N, C-alpha and C positions, 0 to 999 in steps of 0.2 A: 580447680580447674576453672568454674564459673568465673571466679574472681579474675583469673589471668585473661579470660575471654573478655569480660568487661572492661578491664584495663587496656586491653589491646584495642577494643573499639572504640573506647573514649580516646585515646592517644591518636588513633587514625582519623576519628572525626574532627577532633581539635585542629590536628595538622591540614586537614582539607578545608576546614573552615576558615583558616587564617589566609588560604590562598585564593579564594573565589566566593563570591556570594551563593549561599545555599537556597535552592529552589525547595518548593513543596514536595516535588517528586524525590528530592535527594533525603529530604526529612522522612518521608514514607518509606523508603527503601532501608533507612535506618531502623523504621519501626517494623517494618517486616523482617529483618534480620533479628530483632529483640523478639518477636514472637518465635522465630526459627531457634533462638537460644533459650526460649522458655522464659523471658524477661517481660511477662504479661504486664507489669505495672509500668515498666519502661515504654513498651510500644504504645499502651494507653496515654501515657502523659505527652509522648511525642504528637499524637494525634490531637489530644486536647490543646496542646500549646498551637498547633496548626490553626484549630478552630477559633482560637482566642486572638492570634495575630492576625488574621485575614479573613474578610468577608466571603460567604460561600458564592458569591456571585463572581468572585476573582479566582477561584480555585477552579481549575480544569476540570471536566466531567470525569476523566479517567482517574484523575486524582481522587476525586470524591468518590467514586465506585470503590477504589481500592482502600480507601480510608474507611468506608462504611464494613468492608470485611474484615479489615485489621482491628478496628474497634470491637466488632462483633465477637472474633475470635479472643481477644483480650477480656472481653467482659466475661467469658467462662471460667476465668481464672483470678481476675483482679478488678475491683471497682464496677461490680456488675451493672449496678443501676446507670451509674453516669457513662460508662463506655456504651451500653447497649442503647440507650437514650441518644447518645450522639450518633451511634450507628445508624439508627433509625432517621434520626433527622439529616443525616447526609444522604441517604437512600431516598426519603421522601424528597428532599430538596433537587437532587440530580433527575429524579423521574419525572417531576413536574416542571422545573426550569428548563432542562436540557434533555428531554425525553429521546429524541434520535441518537444524540451521543451516548445516553445512558443504555439504549438497548446495544448499542455496538460494543460498549463497554462490558456489559453482562454476557453478551454472546461470545468474548474474549476470554473472558475469565478461565483459570484452570478447572478441570473438572471436579478436582476435590474441594475447591472454593464455593461450588454452586450449591451446596447444601445451606451455606450463610446467605446467599442471594435469597434462596426459596423461604427461608425463615424470616428474613428482612421484609420481602415481600408480603408475606402473611401478616406480619407485626404492622407493617404499615397500612395495610388494607383493613384490619380490625381497629386501629387507633383513628384512620380517616373516618371509618364507619361510626364509630362512637361519637366523634366530634361533629358528625352531620348526620342528625336523626332523619332527614328525609331521606337518606341513602339506605335505611334499613327497611327492608320488605315488610309490608303488612303482612299478616297471618290470615 
């Protein structure tokens, strides 16, 4: 059944890609569908390709927020280190470079995804503190 689903998705994606240019949002929709179908490696690969093909400043804030959550979900099942690191990188960039847009995106996330936003925030805060010793409170 999974193979049939994968072939069907691939065929539809190929047909659509021939008719119009793909956007980052289109690719993220594919990654989200891959997560829903438990194709975690595929979802991570789609997001990694986006990050390789586009500079972060060219990716809309909504897409960066969505990608951070997809990558973090994928990291629970496939390529943990690479996907988690990329998820935190997306989160860090969007919250620093586009804070108002990021806050709006996080506020619009489905409630079932908020656990990932919470974990991304904690990881980002910890990594930021570790890289900036002046931000660590003295005892």
